[in-house]
N, C-alpha and C positions, 0 to 999 in steps of 0.2 A: 503592351503585353504585360510589363512588370506591374503596372497599376492595377490591371485586372486580377492578377494573382494576389496582390496585397488586399484588394477589396474582397476577394473571395475568402481569404484567410480571416480578415476582420469580421465578416459576416458569419463565418462558421464559429468563431470564438464567441461572438455575441449570442448565437443560438444555442451554444452548449448547455447553459443552465436549463433551457426549455426541454432538452432531451434527457437531462440527467435525472437520476433517482435520488441521489444524495451527494452532498459536498462535505468533506471531512477536512478540517483544519487543525493542525497540531503543532506543538512546540516542545523542544527539549532545551536544555541550557545552551546548546550550540547550533541548533538547526530549527528550521520551519518547514512544514510539509503541507501540501494541498493535494487532495485525492478526490477525484470525481468517479462515481460508480453510475453506470447507465441504466441498470435494471433493478427492480425491487426484489425483496426476498421471496416473493411468490413466483418469480420467473425461474425457468429451468437453467438459464445461463446468466453469468455475471461478467461484464466487461468493464474495466476501469482503467484510468490513467492517473499518474501522479507525478509530482515534481517536489524535490527537496533541495533547499539551499542550506549548505552547511558552512558555518563560519570559516573564513579563510579562503573562500572562493571555490569550494567543491560543489559541483552540480550533480544531482542524481535524478534520473527519470525512470519511471516504471510503467509498464503496460501489463494488465492482468487479464486472464481469460480462464474462467472456471465453470464447470458444470456444478449446479447447486440444487439443493432440495431441502425439504423440511423433514426432520426426523425427531427422535426423542433420545435423550441421554438419561437413562433411568426414567423418571416421570417428568423430566424437565424438557419443555419444547426447545428444539435446537434447529438452527439453520447451518448446514455444512456445505462446503464446496471443495472440489478436487480439480486441480488444473495447473496452469503455468503462470509464472511471473517473469517477465522480461525486464532486466535491470541494466541500465547503462550509466556510467559515471565518468566525470571528467574533473581532474585535479591538475594543477599547474603543468607538470611535465609527464603525468601519467594519466591513462584512461583505460577503461575496459568495460566489461559487462558480462552478462550470463543470462541463460534461460533456466530458471529454477523450477523444479517439479515439487508440488506440495499441495497445501490446502489451507482452509480456514474453518472455524466453527464459532458460532455465537449461541450461548446458552442463556435462555430467559428464566428468571426465577418468579414463578407465578405467585408465591406468597408475598413477594415485595414487588408490586406492579411498577414497571419502569426500570427495574434493575436487571442487568445482564452482564455476563462475563464472556470474553471472546479472545481468540488468538489466531495467529497464522504462523505457518512454518513452510519455508521454501528452501530447497537445497539444489545447487548446481554443481555437479562434478566438473573436472577439468575438460571433459569432452564437450560440455555445453557452455564453456566459458570462452571469452575472446579478449583480444587486446592484452592489457597487462594483468588481467585477472586469470587465476588458475582454478580456483574454486570460489563459490560464494554461498553464504548462509544468511537468510533473512528470517528474523523472529520478531513477532510483536504480540504482547499480552496486554489486555486492558479490561477494566471494570467500567461500565457505563451506567448512567442513570438518565432516563428520559424525563426532562423537566416539563416539557409541554408536548403536545401531540406530534409536532413536526421538528423537534430539536432535542438533542441530548448532549450531556457533557461526559467526559471520560478522563481517566488517568491510567497509566500503565508503564510499560517498559518496551523500548525498541532497540533492536540489535541488528546491524547490517555489517557483515565482515567479509573480506575477500583475502585470499592468499595471492601474493604476487607471483608472476610467471618468471621470476629470476631466482636462480639457485642461491639458497641461503638468505633470501629476503624474509623479513617478518610479516606476519599477517597485518592487515590494515583494517581498523574499525572505521568504516566509512560513515557510520552514524550509530550512536549508542547513547542511551540515557533514559532517565525518567521522562515520560511524555504526558502532557495534558492538552486537552483540546475540546472541540465541539463538532457535532455532526448535525447538519441541517437536511431535512428530508423534503423533497418537492412533491 
């Protein structure tokens, strides 16, 4: 029975790139993150999953679910989404998580083909937090340039913060810093 579960898990992980729309890999000076999104920008839904390893043994996982669509910001073509980001983290003696409400937007610059600017913001109040987390804020800003049809490079800033559920405890920056990476489209 155990071998069947392991075989099924291995097969599903091997098939994940076939079902994915894009794979996003990024680094800060203290962390590495991988994110898989399962649908393209033309679809009405976006579902994704990610994992971040932060120096010192902190593990952060996220699952995203957004309604998305194409719109325009001024005369700039934009893809925007509104939805939820579930975050869970584990550090030596502490762990927690939250379900953040928010969204994302990516603005393309037609005068410079391949150039885009994007960002996401998700906030979870204490009612949507669990474990040692009391509130959580996730922000990411980036500038991207598509170097070939199916790959782009990007640079930006990532901030993931939680308040701890203990009286008088300081906030904890779970992941923060200048980020650089690449995105591969399937």
